[in-house]
BALUM-510494 format. One line per 4 residues: number of its first residue (from 0); their letters; for each residue z, y, x of C-alpha. Coordinates in nm, 4 decimals. Example, Ala and Ser with C-alpha at 12.3 -4.5 7.8 and 13.67 -1.06 7.14 Angstrom:
! BALUM-510494
0> AS> 0.7800:-0.4500:1.2300; 0.7140:-0.1060:1.3670
END
This chain:
! BALUM-510494
0> MNRV> -0.0010:0.0037:-0.0002; -0.0957:0.3387:0.1385; 0.1866:0.5770:0.2071; 0.2750:0.8483:-0.0338
4> SVGV> 0.2266:1.1759:0.1458; 0.2393:1.4391:-0.1310; 0.4477:1.4399:-0.4458; 0.3975:1.6241:-0.7791
8> LGAV> 0.6027:1.4031:-1.0175; 0.9079:1.6209:-0.9728; 0.9365:1.8874:-0.7075; 0.6021:1.9562:-0.5336
12> GLMR> 0.5960:1.8895:-0.1633; 0.5446:1.6543:0.1298; 0.7087:1.3099:0.1013; 0.9001:1.1981:0.4092
16> DGVV> 1.1196:0.8883:0.3848; 1.2441:0.9788:0.0432; 1.2933:1.3428:0.1286; 1.0689:1.6137:-0.0180
20> LTPS> 0.9659:1.9022:0.2085; 0.8482:2.1958:0.0061; 0.7077:2.5456:0.0896; 0.9518:2.8250:0.0206
24> APLL> 0.6812:3.0471:-0.1386; 0.6213:2.9596:-0.5073; 0.2508:3.0475:-0.4670; 0.2131:2.7810:-0.1934
28> RALL> 0.3967:2.5234:-0.3983; 0.1669:2.6001:-0.6935; -0.1451:2.5732:-0.4743; -0.0329:2.2484:-0.3040
32> GQLA> 0.0486:2.0933:-0.6426; -0.2833:2.1840:-0.8004; -0.4801:2.0445:-0.5058; -0.2639:1.7291:-0.5044
36> VSAG> -0.3266:1.6538:-0.8702; -0.7009:1.6469:-0.8105; -0.6625:1.4947:-0.4552; -1.0030:1.4422:-0.2987
40> TPLP> -1.1897:1.6227:-0.5750; -1.2889:1.9822:-0.4989; -1.1301:2.2444:-0.7306; -1.3370:2.5581:-0.7981
44> SAEL> -1.1853:2.8793:-0.6756; -1.2047:3.0217:-1.0247; -0.9958:2.7354:-1.1697; -0.7281:2.7712:-0.8912
48> IRVV> -0.7129:3.1446:-0.9450; -0.6795:3.0995:-1.3233; -0.3843:2.8577:-1.2794; -0.1821:3.0162:-1.0015
52> WQDQ> -0.2228:3.3799:-1.1105; -0.2980:3.3200:-1.4844; -0.3309:3.6543:-1.6663; -0.2393:3.8749:-1.3661
56> PPRD> -0.4947:3.8044:-1.0957; -0.4830:4.0183:-0.7755; -0.7351:4.2901:-0.7074; -0.9343:4.0590:-0.4849
60> PKGA> -0.8766:3.7076:-0.6313; -1.0944:3.5146:-0.3916; -0.9561:3.6932:-0.0904; -0.6011:3.6319:-0.2072
64> LHLA> -0.6811:3.2595:-0.2624; -0.8330:3.2331:0.0837; -0.5168:3.3864:0.2291; -0.2905:3.1540:0.0276
68> ACRL> -0.4951:2.8521:0.1591; -0.4507:2.9764:0.5170; -0.0806:3.0135:0.4692; -0.0605:2.6604:0.3190
72> RAWL> -0.2402:2.5223:0.6248; 0.0025:2.7061:0.8479; 0.2961:2.5670:0.6551; 0.1643:2.2138:0.6856
76> RGAG> 0.1264:2.2534:1.0650; 0.4799:2.3937:1.0847; 0.6124:2.0944:0.8924; 0.4509:1.8659:1.1526
80> ETQV> 0.1925:1.7264:0.9104; -0.1268:1.6337:1.0934; -0.3033:1.4233:0.8327; -0.2874:1.6262:0.5150
84> RVVT> -0.5467:1.9095:0.5307; -0.6637:2.1799:0.2938; -1.0439:2.1706:0.3103; -1.2646:2.4613:0.2132
88> GSDG> -1.5822:2.3676:0.0236; -1.8888:2.5621:-0.0952; -1.7023:2.6987:-0.4044; -1.3471:2.5860:-0.3818
92> YHLD> -1.0903:2.3737:-0.2032; -0.9634:2.0146:-0.1925; -0.6865:1.8203:-0.0249; -0.7666:1.5605:0.2347
96> LGGG> -0.4719:1.3229:0.2385; -0.5827:1.1441:0.5574; -0.5426:0.7972:0.4118; -0.2253:0.8815:0.2232
100> RTDL> -0.1806:0.9060:-0.1515; 0.0032:1.1260:-0.4004; 0.2793:0.9801:-0.6066; 0.0614:1.0513:-0.9098
104> ELFR> -0.2260:0.8415:-0.7705; 0.0131:0.5585:-0.7014; 0.1695:0.5796:-1.0441; -0.1689:0.5670:-1.2155
108> SEAS> -0.2877:0.2797:-0.9927; 0.0199:0.0710:-1.0663; 0.0231:0.1496:-1.4380; -0.3417:0.0563:-1.4820
112> RSDA> -0.3115:-0.2908:-1.3299; -0.4424:-0.5573:-1.5694; -0.1542:-0.7870:-1.4700; 0.1151:-0.5254:-1.5129
116> TSET> 0.4520:-0.6552:-1.6283; 0.7616:-0.4667:-1.7387; 0.8875:-0.4925:-1.3802; 0.5795:-0.3366:-1.2278
120> LTAA> 0.5567:-0.0738:-1.5023; 0.9200:0.0140:-1.4605; 0.8688:0.0395:-1.0859; 0.5775:0.2777:-1.1501
124> LGLW> 0.8003:0.4905:-1.3721; 1.0515:0.4961:-1.0831; 0.8083:0.7184:-0.8887; 0.8930:1.0037:-1.1302
128> RGRP> 1.1671:1.2266:-0.9773; 1.1739:1.4730:-1.2728; 0.9403:1.7015:-1.4627; 0.6025:1.7443:-1.2820
132> FDNV> 0.5872:2.0694:-1.0760; 0.9624:2.1072:-1.1271; 0.9870:2.3645:-0.8477; 0.6790:2.5709:-0.9501
136> PDRR> 0.7387:2.8740:-1.1819; 0.5778:2.8480:-1.5270; 0.3678:3.1478:-1.4583; 0.1999:2.9725:-1.1715
140> SDSR> 0.1532:2.6265:-1.3296; -0.0870:2.4769:-1.5915; 0.1395:2.3950:-1.8851; -0.1247:2.1885:-2.0536
144> MIEA> -0.1778:1.9706:-1.7501; 0.1921:1.9201:-1.7200; 0.2243:1.8197:-2.0853; -0.0698:1.5752:-2.0312
148> LLAE> 0.1114:1.4179:-1.7304; 0.4354:1.3876:-1.9365; 0.2269:1.2170:-2.2142; 0.1033:0.9699:-1.9510
152> QDSV> 0.4631:0.8958:-1.8519; 0.5615:0.8424:-2.2197; 0.2616:0.6080:-2.2698; 0.3587:0.3915:-1.9714
156> TRRS> 0.7196:0.3970:-2.0854; 0.6152:0.2560:-2.4232; 0.3997:-0.0125:-2.2527; 0.6880:-0.1071:-2.0262
160> ARAA> 0.9276:-0.1280:-2.3192; 0.6840:-0.3391:-2.5196; 0.6314:-0.5702:-2.2238; 1.0053:-0.6029:-2.1797
164> LDEG> 1.0440:-0.6893:-2.5448; 0.7660:-0.9500:-2.5249; 0.9255:-1.0974:-2.2057; 1.2582:-1.1427:-2.3825
168> QPHL> 1.4406:-0.8364:-2.2232; 1.5293:-0.6369:-2.5367; 1.8146:-0.4545:-2.3631; 1.5685:-0.3154:-2.1014
172> AIRL> 1.3356:-0.2181:-2.3848; 1.6157:-0.0206:-2.5518; 1.7026:0.1655:-2.2316; 1.3359:0.2616:-2.1862
176> VERL> 1.2599:0.3930:-2.5351; 1.5894:0.5636:-2.6141; 1.4847:0.8584:-2.4006; 1.1514:0.8851:-2.5879
180> CRAD> 1.3256:0.8698:-2.9230; 1.5650:1.1426:-2.8206; 1.2901:1.3601:-2.6794; 1.0523:1.3190:-2.9758
184> SLDE> 1.2218:1.2390:-3.3037; 0.8856:1.1763:-3.4624; 0.7444:0.9236:-3.2085; 0.6778:0.6352:-3.4403
188> EAHA> 0.5713:0.3814:-3.1800; 0.8838:0.4344:-2.9669; 1.1048:0.4125:-3.2740; 0.9268:0.0891:-3.3780
192> ILIE> 0.9944:-0.0680:-3.0375; 1.3541:0.0466:-3.0528; 1.4012:-0.1051:-3.4014; 1.2540:-0.4446:-3.2818
196> ALVA> 1.4722:-0.4390:-2.9718; 1.7817:-0.3623:-3.1693; 1.7048:-0.6482:-3.4018; 1.6453:-0.8790:-3.1062
200> TGQQ> 1.9969:-0.7935:-2.9796; 2.1555:-0.8595:-3.3183; 2.2060:-0.4954:-3.4062; 2.0386:-0.5018:-3.7525
204> GAAA> 2.2611:-0.2206:-3.8823; 2.1679:0.0181:-3.6038; 1.8001:-0.0786:-3.6546; 1.8183:0.0082:-4.0233
208> VTFD> 1.9832:0.3412:-3.9467; 1.7176:0.4208:-3.6932; 1.4367:0.3492:-3.9363; 1.6018:0.5570:-4.2113
212> RIRR> 1.6500:0.8533:-3.9733; 1.2840:0.8719:-3.8668; 1.1599:0.7956:-4.2228; 1.3481:1.1107:-4.3417
216> RLAV> 1.2221:1.3239:-4.0595; 0.8622:1.2240:-4.1200; 0.8976:1.3105:-4.4874; 1.0695:1.6495:-4.4306
220> ELGI> 0.8746:1.7770:-4.1234; 0.5279:1.6215:-4.1757; 0.5287:1.5157:-4.5425; 0.4140:1.1609:-4.4599
224> EPGT> 0.5264:0.8063:-4.5007; 0.6117:0.5809:-4.2011; 0.3021:0.4174:-4.0493; 0.2192:0.0509:-3.9875
228> LLRQ> 0.4193:-0.0029:-3.6688; 0.7418:0.1364:-3.8229; 0.6961:-0.0460:-4.1529; 0.6321:-0.3773:-3.9804
232> AHLR> 0.9324:-0.3265:-3.7523; 1.1476:-0.2457:-4.0563; 1.0226:-0.5578:-4.2380; 1.1186:-0.7645:-3.9356
236> CLTG> 1.4608:-0.5955:-3.9522; 1.5051:-0.6874:-4.3144; 1.3612:-1.0438:-4.3093; 1.3936:-1.1477:-3.9465
240> SDPP> 1.0247:-1.2603:-3.9397; 0.6906:-1.1090:-3.8621; 0.4806:-0.9650:-4.1485; 0.1457:-1.1230:-4.2391
244> DTVQ> -0.1284:-1.0420:-3.9928; -0.3671:-0.7700:-4.0954; -0.5457:-0.6020:-3.8056; -0.5671:-0.6939:-3.4458
248> GRGG> -0.3929:-0.4610:-3.2046; -0.1884:-0.4546:-2.8891; -0.4802:-0.5561:-2.6708; -0.6434:-0.7874:-2.9217
252> GAGE> -0.3533:-1.0022:-3.0474; -0.2860:-1.0413:-3.4150; -0.0447:-0.7947:-3.5577; -0.0312:-0.4199:-3.6175
256> PGRQ> -0.3250:-0.1885:-3.5481; -0.3145:0.0447:-3.2541; -0.1512:0.3792:-3.3087; -0.3777:0.6480:-3.4437
260> TDDG> -0.3510:0.9944:-3.2998; -0.5311:1.1302:-3.6029; -0.6572:1.4412:-3.4103; -0.4098:1.6603:-3.5814
264> NHGE> -0.4244:1.5862:-3.9476; -0.1698:1.3260:-4.0801; -0.0220:1.1777:-3.7603; -0.0054:0.8350:-3.9302
268> HGEP> -0.0807:0.4871:-3.8186; -0.3178:0.2728:-4.0277; -0.1626:0.1621:-4.3525; 0.0057:-0.1721:-4.3518
272> MADV> -0.0478:-0.4840:-4.5702; -0.2809:-0.4818:-4.8694; -0.0028:-0.4691:-5.1249; 0.1117:-0.1286:-4.9913
276> PTRL> -0.0727:0.1523:-5.1716; -0.2835:0.3707:-4.9469; -0.3700:0.7365:-4.9908; -0.7141:0.8617:-4.8974
280> LGRE> -0.6823:1.1846:-5.0872; -1.0267:1.3437:-5.1264; -1.1868:1.0871:-4.8910; -1.2815:0.8135:-5.1273
284> RDHA> -1.6554:0.8838:-5.1043; -1.6349:0.9130:-4.7269; -1.4672:0.5765:-4.7076; -1.7201:0.4131:-4.9362
288> GLAA> -2.0102:0.5566:-4.7376; -1.8555:0.4624:-4.4017; -1.7723:0.1138:-4.5270; -2.1332:0.0607:-4.6370
292> LVRN> -2.2543:0.1783:-4.2912; -2.0328:-0.0604:-4.0874; -2.1536:-0.3548:-4.2931; -2.5130:-0.2839:-4.2066
296> RRLV> -2.5214:-0.0938:-3.8781; -2.3749:-0.1922:-3.5452; -2.2730:0.1395:-3.3956; -2.1260:0.4264:-3.6065
300> TVIG> -1.9686:0.7408:-3.4723; -1.7445:0.9522:-3.6957; -1.7523:1.3127:-3.5804; -1.5900:1.6287:-3.7009
304> PPGI> -1.3749:1.9228:-3.5995; -1.0084:1.8846:-3.4960; -0.7638:1.8049:-3.7762; -1.0325:1.6961:-4.0198
308> GKSR> -0.9070:1.3355:-4.0628; -1.1338:1.1120:-3.8568; -0.8604:0.8869:-3.7266; -0.6925:0.8611:-4.0656
312> LCAE> -1.0219:0.7602:-4.2315; -1.0867:0.4893:-3.9721; -0.7281:0.3580:-3.9952; -0.7963:0.2999:-4.3658
316> LAVR> -1.1300:0.1407:-4.2813; -0.9590:-0.1010:-4.0402; -0.7227:-0.2179:-4.3157; -0.9651:-0.2268:-4.6087
320> ETGH> -1.2521:-0.4008:-4.4195; -1.0541:-0.6978:-4.2742; -1.2003:-0.9318:-4.5432; -1.5575:-0.8440:-4.4444
324> FSGG> -1.5117:-0.9215:-4.0675; -1.4056:-1.2844:-4.0283; -1.3970:-1.2440:-3.6498; -1.1212:-0.9866:-3.6694
328> VRVA> -1.0659:-0.6095:-3.6686; -0.9278:-0.4288:-3.3629; -0.8220:-0.0676:-3.3266; -0.8236:0.0514:-2.9676
332> RPHE> -0.5677:0.3144:-2.8796; -0.6684:0.6263:-2.6872; -0.7111:0.5550:-2.3162; -0.7016:0.1815:-2.3742
336> SLSA> -0.9873:-0.0322:-2.2347; -1.2242:-0.1625:-2.4969; -1.2365:-0.5281:-2.5848; -1.3699:-0.7127:-2.8854
340> PEGT> -1.1451:-0.9065:-3.1287; -1.0992:-1.2603:-3.0117; -1.2028:-1.4369:-3.3308; -1.5427:-1.5900:-3.4033
344> GPAL> -1.7849:-1.4427:-3.6466; -1.8573:-1.0802:-3.7493; -1.6016:-0.8496:-3.5895; -1.5161:-0.4754:-3.5977
348> LIAD> -1.3929:-0.2720:-3.3104; -1.2711:0.0830:-3.3786; -1.2197:0.3140:-3.0795; -1.0275:0.6190:-3.1714
352> DCDE> -0.9940:0.9629:-3.0167; -1.2633:0.9127:-2.7498; -1.3457:1.2716:-2.6536; -1.1981:1.2571:-2.3076
356> RLGE> -1.3787:0.9430:-2.2035; -1.7247:0.9518:-2.3656; -1.8987:0.8907:-2.0348; -1.7244:0.5660:-1.9453
360> LRAD> -1.7244:0.4615:-2.3121; -2.1051:0.4537:-2.3309; -2.1248:0.1777:-2.0739; -1.8391:-0.0133:-2.2317
364> VERL> -1.9947:-0.0015:-2.5790; -2.3343:-0.1114:-2.4524; -2.1807:-0.4024:-2.2593; -1.9749:-0.5222:-2.5581
368> MASR> -2.2575:-0.4993:-2.8039; -2.4955:-0.6823:-2.5727; -2.2425:-0.9631:-2.5101; -2.1435:-0.9888:-2.8789
372> PDLT> -2.4273:-0.9601:-3.1216; -2.2038:-0.9902:-3.4244; -1.9827:-0.6970:-3.3148; -1.9794:-0.3649:-3.5052
376> VVIT> -1.8264:-0.0634:-3.3149; -1.6919:0.2521:-3.4824; -1.6039:0.5517:-3.2626; -1.4099:0.8663:-3.3641
380> ARRP> -1.4952:1.1750:-3.1520; -1.6019:1.5319:-3.1856; -1.9543:1.4637:-3.0611; -2.1935:1.1620:-3.0670
384> LGLS> -2.2115:0.9063:-2.7920; -2.5887:0.9514:-2.7627; -2.6767:0.5759:-2.7602; -2.9785:0.4178:-2.9090
388> GEVI> -2.9121:0.2892:-3.2662; -2.6087:0.5087:-3.3099; -2.5482:0.6325:-3.6655; -2.3531:0.9571:-3.7136
392> WSLG> -2.1030:1.0047:-3.9973; -2.0094:1.3710:-4.0004; -1.6706:1.4302:-4.1709; -1.6427:1.7648:-4.3391
396> PLDL> -1.3438:1.9522:-4.4970; -1.1770:1.8444:-4.8168; -1.2964:2.0151:-5.1315; -1.0792:2.2685:-5.2940
400> DAGE> -0.9376:2.0340:-5.5622; -0.8390:1.7692:-5.3043; -0.6981:2.0393:-5.0824; -0.4829:2.1687:-5.3619
404> RLLR> -0.3584:1.8250:-5.4496; -0.2671:1.7582:-5.0876; -0.0876:2.0882:-5.0566; 0.1155:2.0260:-5.3695
408> ARAA> 0.2042:1.6715:-5.2644; 0.3067:1.7724:-4.9161; 0.5028:2.0772:-5.0324; 0.6996:1.8594:-5.2761
412> EAVP> 0.7815:1.6156:-4.9969; 0.8763:1.8968:-4.7555; 1.0955:2.0702:-5.0093; 1.2371:1.8049:-5.2489
416> GLAF> 1.2392:1.9305:-5.6049; 0.9834:2.2029:-5.5397; 0.7414:2.2470:-5.8306; 0.4716:2.5113:-5.8836
420> GADD> 0.4194:2.6807:-6.2201; 0.1058:2.8304:-6.3687; 0.1865:3.1658:-6.2157; 0.1962:3.0060:-5.8657
424> RPWV> -0.1578:2.8621:-5.8826; -0.3427:3.1716:-5.7481; -0.1237:3.1665:-5.4389; -0.1702:2.7929:-5.3995
428> QRLC> -0.5449:2.8377:-5.4237; -0.5397:3.1235:-5.1757; -0.3529:2.9056:-4.9232; -0.5997:2.6270:-4.9795
432> ALAD> -0.8935:2.8632:-4.9280; -0.7416:2.9803:-4.5960; -0.6769:2.6237:-4.4873; -1.0584:2.5620:-4.5704
436> GVPA> -1.0064:2.1919:-4.6377; -0.8581:2.1048:-4.2993; -0.5821:1.8505:-4.3704; -0.3805:1.9477:-4.0557
440> IIES> -0.3594:2.3073:-4.1654; -0.2849:2.2169:-4.5298; 0.0077:2.0049:-4.4093; 0.1206:2.2735:-4.1663
444> LASL> 0.1282:2.5356:-4.4426; 0.3060:2.2952:-4.6773; 0.5802:2.2297:-4.4215; 0.6273:2.6069:-4.3829
448> MRTF> 0.7455:2.6278:-4.7450; 1.0770:2.5163:-4.6185; 1.0947:2.8596:-4.4520; 0.8966:3.0997:-4.6715
452> PLKV> 0.8520:3.1366:-5.0523; 0.4985:3.0537:-5.1688; 0.3918:3.4144:-5.2259; 0.5283:3.5363:-4.8918
456> LAEQ> 0.3639:3.2424:-4.7177; 0.0256:3.3168:-4.8705; 0.0523:3.6879:-4.7842; 0.1453:3.6079:-4.4217
460> AERD> -0.1418:3.3607:-4.3915; -0.3858:3.6126:-4.5259; -0.2587:3.8761:-4.2894; -0.2770:3.6565:-3.9692
464> LGAL> -0.3466:3.2896:-4.0194; -0.3743:3.2317:-3.6417; -0.0274:3.3605:-3.5637; 0.1234:3.1659:-3.8558
468> IDDV> -0.0211:2.8226:-3.7474; -0.0176:2.8593:-3.3705; 0.1942:2.5570:-3.2675; 0.4622:2.6209:-3.5306
472> NPAA> 0.5103:2.2614:-3.6256; 0.3718:1.9155:-3.5251; 0.0703:1.9210:-3.7529; -0.0378:2.2675:-3.6312
476> ARFT> 0.0351:2.1676:-3.2722; -0.1947:1.8686:-3.2899; -0.4707:2.0838:-3.4451; -0.4457:2.3473:-3.1756
480> AGLD> -0.4271:2.0785:-2.9035; -0.7476:1.9322:-3.0366; -0.9148:2.2766:-3.0378; -0.7950:2.3364:-2.6828
484> QVWQ> -0.9594:2.0079:-2.5806; -1.2860:2.1187:-2.7462; -1.2698:2.4540:-2.5697; -1.2140:2.2975:-2.2212
488> GLSS> -1.5186:2.0757:-2.2808; -1.7521:2.3729:-2.3405; -1.9642:2.5488:-2.0812; -1.8963:2.9174:-2.0139
492> TQQI> -2.1967:3.0261:-2.2284; -2.0848:2.7903:-2.5066; -1.7368:2.9397:-2.4971; -1.8768:3.2939:-2.5224
496> MLVR> -2.1131:3.1990:-2.8075; -1.8222:3.0352:-2.9990; -1.6014:3.3388:-2.9671; -1.8824:3.5764:-3.0705
500> TAAF> -1.9745:3.3641:-3.3756; -1.5981:3.3476:-3.4625; -1.6092:3.7271:-3.4869; -1.8713:3.7123:-3.7687
504> PGDF> -1.7058:3.8114:-4.1040; -1.8554:3.5054:-4.2802; -2.1416:3.2588:-4.2558; -2.4569:3.3511:-4.0624
508> GLHC> -2.8160:3.2471:-4.0026; -3.0045:3.1768:-3.6818; -3.1639:3.5235:-3.6853; -2.8146:3.6821:-3.6937
512> AVAE> -2.6920:3.4632:-3.4162; -2.9847:3.5586:-3.1965; -2.9633:3.9332:-3.2850; -2.5887:3.9652:-3.2323
516> CAEP> -2.4980:3.7108:-2.9671; -2.7877:3.7451:-2.7130; -2.6088:3.9728:-2.4650; -2.5503:3.8844:-2.1055
520> PLEV> -2.4789:3.6179:-1.9953; -2.6381:3.4764:-2.3080; -3.0125:3.5238:-2.3240; -3.2244:3.5316:-2.6421
524> GSVP> -3.4047:3.2075:-2.5559; -3.0773:3.0222:-2.4882; -2.8959:3.1042:-2.8215; -3.0531:2.8243:-3.0346
528> GVLA> -2.9717:2.5618:-2.7833; -2.6168:2.6855:-2.7349; -2.5742:2.6991:-3.1138; -2.6996:2.3409:-3.1407
532> ALVD> -2.4375:2.2350:-2.8815; -2.1615:2.3975:-3.0822; -2.2825:2.2198:-3.3939; -2.2932:1.8944:-3.2025
536> RGCV> -1.9294:1.9362:-3.0978; -1.8068:2.0176:-3.4487; -1.7243:2.3796:-3.3652; -1.9826:2.5245:-3.6085
540> LPFE> -2.0683:2.3613:-3.9429; -2.4329:2.3809:-4.0755; -2.5021:2.3903:-4.4476; -2.7865:2.4537:-4.6855
544> SAMG> -2.7931:2.7562:-4.9087; -3.0433:2.9591:-5.1208; -3.1256:3.1427:-4.7996; -3.1963:2.8282:-4.6065
548> RRYR> -2.9955:2.6702:-4.3279; -2.6740:2.8648:-4.2580; -2.3793:2.8225:-4.0224; -2.0084:2.8835:-4.0446
552> LLVP> -1.6814:2.8261:-3.8652; -1.3888:2.6813:-4.0607; -1.1351:2.9584:-4.1302; -0.8549:2.8033:-3.9234
556> VRAM> -1.0966:2.7344:-3.6372; -1.2162:3.0952:-3.6453; -0.8604:3.2284:-3.6581; -0.7443:3.0211:-3.3640
560> VLRR> -1.0511:3.0823:-3.1521; -1.0086:3.4599:-3.1874; -0.6346:3.4316:-3.1206; -0.6388:3.1993:-2.8201
564> FRRP> -0.9739:3.2398:-2.6429; -1.1133:3.5922:-2.7005; -1.1256:3.7835:-2.3723; -1.2502:4.1350:-2.2959
568> RMGR> -1.4881:4.0034:-2.0230; -1.6918:3.8259:-2.2973; -1.8673:4.1492:-2.3922; -1.9348:4.3126:-2.7293
572> FPTA> -1.8370:4.1268:-3.0375; -2.0057:4.1385:-3.3825; -1.8163:4.3358:-3.6469; -1.7902:4.3404:-4.0229
576> RLPA> -2.0486:4.6251:-4.0229; -2.3331:4.3745:-3.9714; -2.6219:4.4648:-4.2101; -2.6750:4.2174:-4.4870
580> RAR> -3.0237:4.1373:-4.3792; -2.8990:4.0279:-4.0387; -2.6413:3.7900:-4.1751
END
């Protein structure tokens, strides 16, 4: 095993026999940490400047970055380090570890082993010395990257706990997941493992209390019922036996489906056994259409903007279509390697939340479909895979009636006993219009009724929807996280085009987009192609009208784009004074 030479999983610095040597200057710690996370891969100067200086760059950013790199080199020499080098490239810097590794690289290598056991996974978790970048000030670190690293740690912790439980070590499983359950009171998978481990150690009473606690929190904070993993764990708690098999999960074995991230809408797992009623509010037609597709086509990609309900729809599909696929149905979790169900006969594989790995996914899907002619693959993502034979199912917003029913149902669950009268309906309808059929935003607004009266909430939403939903609760946080992922995947010209179209007062046509958005660095000829890319990624929705093909941004998407991503350097923005003929 190569030596660990630089650490980021805790304090950033050089690793020497269990001791961390770290630069005294916060700027140098921030620079060393950023280079270490992408060890070996050049980081553009612009990206380093954005992170280490954020909204307060120096007068000469590139010059300041060059000086910081020189000082980091001097510090490395002063620390006696001869193998770790800061290398300057054509448009950035990278860290040459001289044959060494970062603790993050070693953690990922150990955690990704196909033969990983609870022992090896627990050893990998032992590389964590605390919060990543623990000695780097927040103003010089990438908070989203740190949250992503913590999510990786949590994922491996769950895997280790599950492996410990499967290996007959329930006490170890309890120790591992208790931290997750304390840190995130709504982590269904961690609570399900904790409940099973408590049952395995004879603590049925504690298991029942644990289930009741998270069930109440899910109802109050998100307005949802427990998902499959929790319900099956609770059933084992009550009966002492496993529930009937429904969908393949956990790497292809029979049992519960993989957890659905739900890209910000409901946060639920797939529904459990067939006798438990399911709720596809406003999505019955989508389910029927998608079910017909998967019975006749081999590759279907469900696309749509963040929070629109792609994962929830496919979770229902997995449960309802088990009878049609005798070879089994498997739901692959995010970041999990793809494998077909192990049964014989027609089989269904659903790969959820695939936006961050579309490149590697294409090869995996082609390989699986070539080796298994009776396999049907369903993907959920915000853009198509681009493979031959792929059929696209574009999931749009809920209609107003379904949105209103969802808002009323979630509000009644968030505030028990709450009921709306006839006089309240205009405010309910106004909230639904502002949510624009996005389930994540509907649920977020409903949960806010615990804080604000209906009329006040509607007035606040109308005044500044973006400020009201910006990470205020879990549903909104997942929506904004999905939007952040979309933004990071756009090119600079696509980002500028998205912000400029978000400034339109309503829907628009291609002529308007060309006339109002074609300013440097966007050229007239490039606008149609950039607009097509935004449609492809679910940022802009096309629709037909009496005036022909039109385009629009969902109201919550527009509000959050203008709130989070608008920058003065992006140039002039369209205003509400656009002439009618241009729109």
